[in-house]
FITOR-30317 format. One record per residue: residue in three letters; z, x, y of N, C-alpha, C in turn. Coordinates in steps of 0.05 Angstrom, whole numbers, padded with zeros to 5 digits, always signed. Layout:
ALAZXYZXYZXY
...
END
This chain:
MET+01247+03284+00330+01259+03306+00320+01259+03337+00336
LEU+01285+03348+00340+01274+03373+00353+01274+03394+00333
THR+01250+03408+00351+01234+03430+00339+01242+03461+00347
VAL+01249+03470+00337+01266+03499+00342+01256+03527+00325
ASP+01254+03538+00332+01241+03560+00305+01273+03585+00293
ILE+01270+03594+00267+01293+03598+00266+01305+03627+00284
PRO+01289+03651+00287+01305+03667+00301+01328+03648+00323
SER+01324+03623+00343+01333+03612+00350+01363+03602+00351
ARG+01365+03601+00320+01387+03598+00309+01410+03626+00293
GLN+01394+03643+00298+01411+03665+00295+01421+03679+00324
THR+01422+03664+00345+01429+03676+00379+01468+03673+00383
GLY+01473+03658+00350+01508+03643+00349+01520+03618+00339
LEU+01528+03615+00321+01542+03590+00319+01566+03591+00331
LEU+01571+03611+00339+01597+03608+00357+01589+03608+00384
GLY+01571+03615+00394+01564+03622+00427+01568+03593+00446
GLY+01578+03597+00462+01586+03566+00478+01604+03552+00457
ASN+01616+03557+00434+01636+03542+00430+01623+03516+00421
ARG+01594+03528+00404+01584+03499+00398+01585+03490+00367
LEU+01614+03502+00360+01631+03480+00333+01642+03460+00351
GLY+01654+03467+00374+01662+03439+00391+01690+03439+00384
LEU+01713+03454+00380+01733+03468+00375+01746+03466+00396
SER+01768+03447+00390+01789+03451+00422+01807+03476+00419
PRO+01816+03489+00455+01822+03503+00459+01856+03516+00443
LYS+01862+03499+00424+01874+03493+00400+01871+03519+00379
TRP+01843+03529+00374+01834+03539+00355+01829+03562+00358
GLU+01838+03589+00351+01827+03622+00349+01812+03627+00345
ILE+01792+03649+00357+01770+03657+00337+01775+03688+00334
THR+01766+03699+00317+01760+03730+00303+01731+03730+00292
GLN+01717+03747+00316+01697+03758+00299+01693+03793+00292
SER+01674+03794+00278+01674+03829+00272+01647+03831+00269
PRO+01638+03857+00275+01617+03856+00289+01588+03856+00272
ASP+01591+03849+00239+01576+03846+00219+01569+03813+00227
GLY+01581+03797+00245+01573+03771+00245+01597+03747+00231
ARG+01612+03764+00215+01639+03750+00202+01662+03727+00213
PHE+01664+03722+00218+01674+03701+00235+01709+03678+00219
GLU+01720+03688+00233+01748+03666+00228+01768+03654+00248
ILE+01767+03623+00247+01780+03605+00262+01801+03588+00258
ARG+01835+03605+00270+01856+03596+00243+01868+03573+00278
HIS+01876+03556+00271+01904+03538+00290+01918+03555+00306
ARG+01921+03553+00326+01947+03566+00343+01968+03559+00328
ASP+01985+03537+00316+02005+03531+00304+02008+03531+00263
ARG+01979+03553+00263+01979+03557+00230+02010+03568+00216
GLY+02024+03578+00229+02058+03586+00213+02066+03563+00210
THR+02067+03548+00211+02076+03519+00217+02085+03524+00178
PRO+02110+03509+00166+02106+03510+00133+02089+03486+00123
TYR+02075+03484+00100+02058+03467+00093+02078+03459+00071
ARG+02083+03429+00076+02102+03415+00037+02079+03396+00032
PRO+02080+03402+00004+02057+03382-00010+02070+03364-00012
THR+02053+03338-00008+02052+03305-00017+02080+03301-00039
THR+02084+03285-00032+02118+03274-00054+02099+03253-00072
ARG+02089+03244-00057+02083+03216-00072+02061+03225-00096
PRO+02069+03203-00120+02060+03203-00143+02026+03205-00134
HIS+02012+03223-00160+01984+03228-00148+01962+03207-00177
SER+01954+03207-00151+01928+03184-00156+01903+03188-00153
TRP+01883+03192-00170+01862+03197-00156+01851+03169-00150
ALA+01849+03146-00160+01839+03122-00145+01846+03120-00110
GLY+01880+03129-00109+01886+03128-00072+01871+03151-00065
LEU+01869+03168-00070+01860+03192-00053+01825+03185-00045
LEU+01815+03178-00069+01780+03166-00058+01791+03139-00041
ASP+01811+03116-00033+01807+03101-00023+01814+03112-00001
ARG+01829+03135+00006+01837+03147+00033+01807+03169+00049
LEU+01803+03178+00025+01776+03194+00036+01761+03171+00043
GLU+01753+03145+00029+01728+03129+00042+01736+03108+00057
HIS+01771+03104+00072+01776+03094+00094+01763+03118+00121
SER+01782+03131+00118+01769+03160+00138+01739+03159+00146
PHE+01720+03155+00122+01688+03156+00127+01684+03133+00154
ARG+01691+03113+00124+01681+03081+00137+01697+03080+00158
ALA+01718+03086+00180+01736+03083+00202+01708+03092+00224
ALA+01696+03118+00211+01680+03135+00233+01648+03122+00233
GLY+01641+03099+00223+01620+03090+00213+01600+03105+00197
VAL+01612+03115+00175+01598+03130+00152+01598+03123+00134
PRO+01575+03112+00123+01577+03089+00094+01573+03103+00071
ARG+01591+03100+00052+01587+03100+00013+01560+03108+00009
ALA+01553+03118+00006+01527+03120-00022+01522+03105-00042
ARG+01510+03099-00054+01519+03100-00086+01511+03140-00092
PRO+01518+03140-00115+01509+03162-00125+01484+03171-00144
LEU+01478+03186-00148+01445+03203-00159+01456+03199-00180
PRO+01435+03200-00199+01438+03197-00231+01444+03220-00237
THR+01457+03223-00263+01465+03245-00269+01447+03260-00293
ARG+01423+03250-00294+01399+03268-00315+01381+03269-00283
TRP+01378+03295-00263+01357+03298-00251+01335+03309-00262
GLY+01341+03325-00277+01302+03322-00281+01286+03338-00264
ARG+01286+03355-00247+01277+03367-00226+01272+03396-00224
ASP+01290+03403-00207+01288+03432-00207+01318+03441-00221
THR+01336+03425-00233+01353+03426-00239+01357+03405-00271
GLU+01361+03405-00295+01359+03394-00310+01384+03362-00305
LEU+01401+03370-00297+01415+03349-00292+01434+03352-00256
THR+01441+03336-00242+01448+03333-00216+01488+03360-00210
ILE+01468+03376-00195+01493+03397-00195+01505+03396-00162
SER+01491+03378-00146+01507+03376-00126+01493+03354-00101
ALA+01505+03342-00089+01492+03318-00078+01476+03322-00064
VAL+01472+03351-00050+01458+03361-00030+01429+03354-00043
GLN+01428+03356-00066+01402+03344-00069+01384+03327-00064
ALA+01404+03298-00053+01398+03281-00044+01366+03288-00020
LEU+01378+03307-00012+01365+03322+00013+01339+03327+00004
ASP+01333+03330-00019+01310+03352-00024+01282+03337-00012
PRO+01275+03308-00010+01252+03313-00001+01251+03313+00033
LEU+01268+03320+00048+01260+03329+00068+01270+03357+00077
LEU+01283+03372+00057+01287+03404+00063+01270+03426+00049
LYS+01269+03411+00024+01240+03429-00001+01209+03414+00009
GLY+01203+03386+00015+01190+03378+00017+01173+03373+00047
GLY+01189+03367+00066+01188+03363+00099+01186+03344+00093
GLU+01179+03327+00078+01186+03291+00082+01205+03286+00091
PRO+01198+03255+00112+01208+03244+00136+01230+03226+00116
TYR+01244+03232+00098+01257+03208+00080+01276+03230+00062
VAL+01307+03221+00060+01324+03230+00031+01330+03206+00020
LEU+01340+03224-00003+01339+03206-00030+01373+03187-00021
ARG+01396+03195-00008+01428+03180+00003+01424+03195+00025
ARG+01446+03188+00042+01455+03192+00065+01486+03185+00068
GLY+01502+03194+00084+01534+03189+00087+01544+03195+00066
TYR+01568+03188+00067+01586+03196+00048+01584+03185+00022
LEU+01589+03208-00001+01579+03210-00024+01599+03224-00044
PRO+01618+03211-00063+01625+03226-00077+01613+03224-00112
GLN+01600+03254-00116+01577+03246-00139+01596+03276-00164
PRO+01590+03253-00186+01596+03264-00203+01583+03285-00209
VAL+01588+03316-00220+01567+03351-00223+01563+03356-00242
VAL+01553+03364-00248+01557+03392-00266+01554+03423-00261
ARG+01565+03440-00267+01551+03452-00264+01571+03479-00293
MET+01547+03499-00283+01555+03522-00305+01560+03545-00297
THR+01570+03543-00276+01577+03572-00257+01599+03575-00249
GLY+01620+03568-00257+01658+03572-00249+01668+03593-00259
GLU+01677+03613-00238+01689+03628-00241+01702+03632-00267
ARG+01699+03651-00288+01717+03653-00302+01736+03690-00311
HIS+01752+03676-00327+01768+03706-00338+01747+03724-00349
ALA+01757+03745-00349+01749+03767-00371+01755+03757-00404
THR+01766+03744-00409+01767+03728-00442+01738+03713-00441
GLY+01737+03697-00413+01706+03680-00416+01728+03641-00413
GLY+01748+03649-00407+01755+03622-00403+01756+03617-00374
LEU+01751+03591-00355+01748+03576-00333+01784+03594-00317
ARG+01768+03597-00295+01793+03607-00273+01803+03585-00272
ASP+01832+03572-00255+01840+03552-00240+01830+03553-00224
GLY+01824+03526-00214+01804+03514-00199+01777+03507-00191
PHE+01765+03520-00224+01740+03514-00239+01738+03501-00251
LEU+01719+03467-00250+01714+03464-00282+01684+03464-00284
THR+01669+03448-00315+01640+03445-00321+01637+03426-00295
SER+01655+03406-00292+01644+03377-00285+01670+03373-00259
PHE+01658+03356-00250+01675+03358-00221+01659+03333-00208
VAL+01678+03313-00176+01660+03308-00166+01662+03316-00137
ASN+01645+03322-00130+01632+03335-00108+01645+03310-00085
VAL+01656+03316-00066+01650+03304-00046+01638+03304-00020
SER+01622+03292-00021+01600+03303+00001+01599+03284+00018
ARG+01590+03299+00046+01573+03277+00064+01547+03285+00072
ILE+01527+03276+00066+01494+03297+00073+01488+03267+00094
GLU+01470+03283+00118+01458+03265+00133+01438+03286+00144
PRO+01409+03275+00146+01398+03284+00164+01405+03274+00190
VAL+01398+03305+00209+01403+03306+00238+01379+03318+00246
ALA+01382+03305+00284+01358+03311+00298+01361+03329+00323
ARG+01390+03337+00320+01400+03356+00342+01426+03372+00319
GLU+01435+03406+00340+01451+03418+00326+01477+03409+00331
ALA+01478+03394+00359+01503+03388+00357+01515+03366+00344
GLU+01495+03349+00329+01517+03329+00304+01520+03354+00282
PHE+01519+03373+00281+01537+03386+00260+01569+03392+00271
ALA+01565+03395+00294+01595+03398+00299+01616+03372+00308
ASP+01594+03354+00310+01610+03319+00308+01618+03319+00268
ILE+01603+03322+00253+01606+03319+00234+01637+03343+00214
LEU+01633+03370+00232+01652+03387+00230+01680+03374+00235
ASP+01676+03362+00264+01703+03354+00281+01714+03333+00258
HIS+01698+03304+00251+01712+03284+00229+01715+03299+00214
TRP+01705+03321+00187+01718+03322+00162+01750+03341+00181
LEU+01756+03358+00205+01782+03360+00200+01791+03337+00209
THR+01788+03319+00220+01801+03285+00214+01804+03276+00184
THR+01795+03284+00168+01789+03270+00143+01810+03288+00130
LEU+01810+03302+00133+01824+03322+00113+01854+03320+00125
SER+01872+03314+00150+01891+03318+00162+01893+03282+00158
ASP+01878+03263+00148+01893+03234+00130+01900+03237+00109
ILE+01880+03251+00097+01893+03261+00065+01918+03280+00066
GLY+01926+03287+00081+01957+03299+00078+01950+03327+00088
LEU+01923+03343+00092+01917+03377+00102+01913+03374+00127
HIS+01931+03377+00140+01927+03387+00172+01922+03416+00191
ALA+01906+03402+00209+01891+03427+00215+01901+03452+00226
ARG+01927+03447+00223+01940+03472+00237+01952+03486+00205
HIS+01944+03484+00177+01933+03500+00152+01910+03503+00143
ILE+01890+03492+00163+01860+03501+00158+01856+03524+00168
THR+01839+03536+00154+01820+03571+00164+01794+03562+00159
ILE+01777+03561+00189+01742+03551+00184+01740+03592+00185
HIS+01712+03579+00172+01698+03617+00168+01672+03624+00156
GLY+01668+03640+00159+01636+03650+00149+01621+03674+00160
ARG+01597+03663+00163+01586+03697+00173+01555+03672+00187
ASP+01562+03689+00212+01547+03675+00238+01515+03681+00234
ALA+01506+03678+00215+01478+03683+00208+01457+03678+00185
VAL+01431+03673+00189+01419+03650+00169+01414+03663+00144
TRP+01417+03652+00128+01407+03652+00097+01380+03646+00096
GLN+01370+03642+00080+01343+03622+00064+01344+03631+00032
ARG+01338+03610+00026+01327+03609-00003+01303+03590-00014
ARG+01285+03611-00023+01260+03592-00022+01258+03578+00002
GLU+01242+03544-00003+01244+03531+00028+01258+03532+00050
VAL+01296+03534+00048+01306+03525+00055+01323+03546+00067
CYS+01330+03541+00090+01343+03564+00107+01372+03540+00119
GLY+01395+03560+00121+01421+03559+00125+01436+03568+00136
LEU+01458+03564+00156+01482+03563+00160+01509+03546+00150
THR+01524+03569+00139+01546+03559+00123+01572+03578+00130
VAL+01590+03544+00143+01616+03545+00153+01626+03544+00125
HIS+01652+03564+00120+01679+03546+00095+01703+03543+00104
PHE+01713+03528+00087+01736+03518+00093+01765+03530+00081
ARG+01778+03536+00083+01803+03547+00065+01831+03529+00079
HIS+01853+03519+00058+01879+03507+00059+01890+03528+00044
LEU+01911+03542+00073+01925+03558+00075+01910+03585+00048
ASP+01916+03590+00030+01893+03604+00012+01880+03604-00013
LEU+01873+03572-00002+01853+03563-00022+01835+03544-00011
PRO+01813+03561-00015+01772+03548-00007+01778+03522-00016
ILE+01761+03501-00004+01762+03467+00000+01745+03470-00002
GLY+01719+03478+00007+01693+03473+00010+01676+03484+00040
ASP+01652+03464+00044+01640+03493+00068+01625+03457+00081
ILE+01607+03470+00104+01592+03451+00118+01573+03470+00119
VAL+01540+03460+00122+01528+03468+00117+01497+03455+00143
LEU+01490+03469+00157+01468+03462+00174+01448+03473+00162
LEU+01426+03454+00145+01396+03453+00132+01374+03446+00146
TRP+01357+03468+00129+01333+03465+00152+01309+03471+00132
ASN+01280+03460+00135+01266+03470+00122+01245+03491+00144
ALA+01244+03513+00120+01238+03539+00137+01212+03526+00147
ALA+01184+03522+00134+01168+03517+00148+01165+03499+00167
ASP+01177+03484+00173+01184+03459+00199+01218+03460+00206
PRO+01231+03470+00223+01249+03470+00221+01263+03445+00242
SER+01242+03418+00242+01248+03401+00255+01258+03386+00229
CYS+01255+03393+00206+01270+03374+00181+01303+03383+00178
MET+01321+03378+00189+01340+03384+00188+01364+03375+00176
ALA+01388+03379+00165+01405+03365+00153+01429+03375+00158
VAL+01456+03359+00156+01479+03370+00145+01494+03363+00116
ASP+01496+03387+00099+01503+03379+00085+01543+03388+00081
LEU+01568+03369+00076+01593+03370+00080+01599+03372+00043
GLY+01608+03388+00038+01619+03394+00005+01646+03398+00008
SER+01659+03379-00015+01688+03390-00024+01687+03386-00057
GLY+01711+03387-00067+01714+03374-00094+01727+03357-00100
LEU+01737+03337-00104+01766+03315-00110+01778+03335-00111
GLU+01781+03351-00145+01806+03356-00153+01807+03377-00134
ARG+01793+03395-00121+01808+03423-00101+01814+03415-00087
LEU+01805+03381-00067+01828+03371-00054+01854+03355-00055
ALA+01858+03353-00083+01883+03336-00085+01906+03361-00107
TRP+01883+03388-00108+01896+03408-00114+01911+03417-00091
ALA+01890+03423-00073+01914+03426-00046+01937+03410-00026
ARG+01932+03390-00036+01942+03360-00033+01976+03371-00044
THR+01972+03371-00069+01988+03375-00084+02004+03398-00090
ARG+01996+03417-00093+02001+03448-00107+02012+03442-00130
LEU+01996+03419-00160+02018+03419-00174+01994+03445-00191
SER+02006+03447-00221+01986+03465-00239+01966+03449-00243
TRP+01942+03477-00236+01917+03465-00249+01911+03442-00271
ARG+01920+03452-00290+01924+03444-00323+01935+03419-00315
ASP+01957+03417-00304+01977+03392-00307+01961+03372-00291
LEU+01949+03382-00274+01930+03365-00249+01901+03347-00257
VAL+01885+03370-00272+01861+03363-00274+01860+03344-00304
PHE+01879+03354-00328+01878+03340-00352+01899+03315-00356
GLY+01918+03323-00336+01946+03301-00340+01958+03307-00368
SER+01975+03287-00383+01985+03293-00405+01975+03310-00431
PHE+01952+03315-00432+01923+03326-00446+01930+03352-00443
ALA+01945+03365-00418+01948+03391-00415+01973+03403-00426
THR+01987+03386-00441+02010+03388-00460+02006+03396-00487
VAL+01979+03393-00487+01973+03394-00522+01965+03424-00528
ASP+01962+03430-00557+01954+03464-00560+01934+03457-00559
VAL+01919+03459-00541+01882+03465-00545+01882+03472-00517
ALA+01864+03495-00521+01852+03504-00496+01837+03489-00480
PRO+01846+03501-00456+01832+03488-00423+01801+03485-00426
ASP+01787+03497-00442+01760+03498-00433+01751+03479-00461
VAL+01764+03474-00485+01757+03447-00499+01763+03438-00477
LEU+01789+03424-00473+01785+03393-00453+01771+03399-00432
ASP+01761+03415-00411+01743+03411-00405+01709+03412-00411
ALA+01708+03414-00435+01675+03414-00446+01671+03383-00464
ILE+01702+03372-00467+01698+03350-00472+01699+03322-00448
ARG+01708+03326-00426+01709+03320-00406+01685+03314-00392
THR+01671+03337-00395+01641+03342-00389+01624+03329-00406
ALA+01621+03333-00425+01612+03314-00450+01618+03284-00448
THR+01634+03279-00429+01643+03242-00429+01625+03240-00410
LEU+01622+03243-00398+01607+03241-00368+01574+03236-00370
LEU+01557+03261-00394+01530+03262-00403+01536+03241-00422
VAL+01545+03236-00438+01542+03218-00455+01547+03196-00452
GLY+01563+03179-00432+01569+03162-00415+01546+03153-00401
ASN+01530+03178-00390+01503+03168-00373+01476+03161-00398
GLY+01480+03169-00416+01459+03159-00438+01448+03185-00445
ILE+01464+03207-00446+01445+03232-00452+01451+03240-00475
ALA+01433+03245-00492+01451+03247-00529+01432+03279-00527
PRO+01450+03291-00553+01447+03314-00559+01420+03319-00565
ALA+01408+03342-00553+01376+03350-00561+01382+03380-00563
PRO+01353+03391-00572+01349+03414-00575+01346+03429-00545
ARG+01330+03410-00523+01324+03424-00496+01332+03400-00477
GLY+01323+03409-00456+01329+03388-00432+01358+03375-00426
ALA+01361+03355-00416+01385+03347-00406+01401+03343-00429
GLY+01396+03339-00449+01411+03339-00483+01418+03363-00491
GLY+01401+03382-00480+01401+03410-00482+01429+03425-00483
VAL+01429+03415-00454+01453+03430-00434+01488+03413-00455
LEU+01484+03385-00454+01498+03366-00471+01505+03389-00493
ARG+01496+03393-00504+01499+03404-00542+01502+03437-00528
ARG+01501+03447-00509+01511+03471-00511+01538+03477-00498
VAL+01543+03451-00475+01574+03449-00477+01590+03448-00507
LEU+01577+03424-00515+01600+03424-00539+01597+03444-00561
ALA+01586+03460-00550+01583+03485-00577+01599+03506-00571
ALA+01615+03500-00553+01632+03516-00540+01663+03509-00549
VAL+01659+03475-00562+01682+03462-00579+01688+03466-00603
PRO+01710+03481-00627+01702+03477-00660+01713+03460-00668
ALA+01693+03449-00686+01703+03420-00703+01732+03414-00706
ASN+01737+03443-00710+01777+03437-00724+01789+03437-00688
ALA+01778+03433-00666+01792+03432-00645+01809+03405-00640
ALA+01801+03387-00657+01809+03362-00655+01810+03343-00684
PRO+01823+03349-00698+01829+03341-00725+01830+03309-00724
LEU+01841+03297-00706+01840+03269-00704+01827+03262-00691
GLY+01804+03265-00687+01781+03257-00662+01788+03268-00636
VAL+01783+03253-00622+01776+03266-00589+01779+03227-00569
SER+01780+03207-00584+01773+03189-00567+01798+03185-00553
SER+01825+03197-00549+01843+03192-00528+01835+03203-00503
LEU+01817+03221-00508+01814+03245-00477+01787+03237-00468
VAL+01765+03223-00494+01751+03206-00480+01754+03182-00468
ARG+01770+03172-00469+01777+03146-00467+01789+03154-00423
ALA+01807+03171-00432+01814+03178-00393+01793+03190-00383
SER+01781+03210-00390+01753+03216-00379+01739+03192-00371
HIS+01723+03177-00391+01710+03160-00388+01714+03145-00355
SER+01748+03144-00359+01766+03126-00339+01769+03141-00313
TYR+01764+03161-00308+01762+03176-00286+01734+03175-00278
TRP+01710+03190-00290+01687+03187-00278+01688+03167-00268
SER+01685+03135-00278+01683+03112-00274+01688+03099-00245
LEU+01711+03121-00236+01720+03116-00208+01696+03123-00186
THR+01676+03138-00199+01661+03143-00172+01629+03139-00187
SER+01624+03124-00205+01600+03114-00214+01597+03101-00241
GLN+01580+03082-00239+01579+03071-00269+01574+03085-00286
VAL+01579+03086-00317+01588+03095-00329+01578+03073-00356
ALA+01545+03079-00363+01538+03066-00373+01548+03052-00412
VAL+01545+03078-00427+01564+03077-00447+01590+03080-00450
PRO+01595+03060-00468+01628+03048-00470+01645+03074-00483
TRP+01668+03070-00473+01677+03100-00480+01683+03100-00521
PRO+01681+03081-00523+01680+03092-00565+01652+03097-00577
GLU+01637+03083-00562+01614+03099-00560+01609+03129-00557
ALA+01613+03132-00534+01617+03158-00534+01632+03185-00539
ALA+01649+03173-00556+01665+03185-00572+01659+03195-00598
SER+01641+03173-00610+01632+03174-00639+01607+03192-00629
VAL+01584+03191-00611+01568+03218-00611+01580+03248-00605
ILE+01599+03251-00580+01605+03273-00596+01617+03283-00606
GLU+01637+03269-00638+01648+03281-00649+01629+03288-00675
ARG+01603+03264-00672+01581+03271-00687+01574+03296-00679
GLU+01566+03302-00658+01559+03333-00642+01577+03356-00662
MET+01597+03356-00653+01621+03374-00669+01626+03379-00685
TYR+01622+03350-00707+01623+03357-00739+01603+03369-00747
ARG+01573+03367-00740+01546+03377-00741+01544+03408-00747
ARG+01558+03408-00731+01561+03443-00731+01580+03453-00751
GLY+01591+03447-00757+01609+03461-00777+01641+03463-00760
PRO+01658+03477-00771+01681+03487-00757+01686+03503-00740
ALA+01665+03529-00757+01666+03556-00738+01645+03560-00716
SER+01636+03541-00713+01611+03548-00702+01618+03543-00667
THR+01616+03565-00651+01614+03559-00628+01604+03579-00606
ALA+01598+03570-00576+01584+03595-00563+01588+03584-00534
SER+01574+03610-00526+01584+03608-00496+01564+03598-00480
LEU+01577+03587-00450+01567+03572-00441+01550+03582-00423
PRO+01523+03570-00418+01499+03583-00398+01511+03578-00370
THR+01505+03603-00348+01510+03602-00324+01479+03613-00306
PRO+01462+03585-00306+01447+03586-00291+01454+03589-00254
ARG+01439+03596-00242+01447+03593-00199+01444+03554-00201
SER+01464+03549-00187+01476+03523-00181+01482+03504-00157
SER+01472+03531-00133+01479+03514-00111+01470+03534-00083
TRP+01468+03518-00063+01443+03542-00039+01475+03552-00022
SER+01481+03576-00024+01501+03581-00005+01491+03616+00015
ASP+01505+03621+00028+01496+03649+00038+01508+03664+00031
GLY+01527+03677+00002+01532+03686-00008+01567+03699-00002
THR+01574+03687+00024+01603+03694+00042+01622+03676+00028
END
């Protein structure tokens, strides 16, 4: 494998067009290392898809694009993580043995649509989640150990092809970031972000073990819900919650039941601490009187959604029963805010 010290990676991500982009892309750089790369035909109008929205259809198109490039689909990580975090918060955790431990193996590789739970979604001053953010979502990822930095450019180039395959063409994509190395504990990285018009849709990160830079990998990440939002430009609430968006219930309550369905469906029960404690805190944001007729319809819909990307072991009627018992255990007036632990590697740009 390639052995290189960290300073050599700080000489310029863009030097010699190391991203491998064609002359159709125009690069703007600032003295502090920030850069923006845009297609020369970026002024053409974007017309959102007029096809009926289908989560299964979008997943099929993504998998077909990766499979056409020889990238196999990996099985999802368990929802209960229990190492650095109680729950799986990103597909990149599959690279922990290589990147954090310097071990010559990873837990998964390839295309991975991974259900995750994060408490770091941006919120309004009133506490509600902003459009584009959820407590749980499907992390659309490609995770690969690599031996050469050039593989980073190849994976980036294929992602542009994949975005085009689902209707997000290169002329509407902006590539941007900061041409500098960041470090978080055992891991160093270089991050490149993607934006579709005005909407952030993910990033690609070159990562390596700080003590042994030959332990190197690429993490490409987006969100299934974000990609669907970019394609359709529907109302965020309508896109994510469908017919439930018209119900007189706060979006954060819908989000909490959706997240609880993922957790309970994967065998996590309410508890004072650990993964069960996270579930209990999620449901603490739902007053018992929020669903006087029960939550079974929303749980059934959420269960069907999570089943598209993972095997949800607990049937939806049982999951609904667990969630309702926890809601009513507290009484109608009991609510609590969600915790906000750090949950991902980022360069902060």
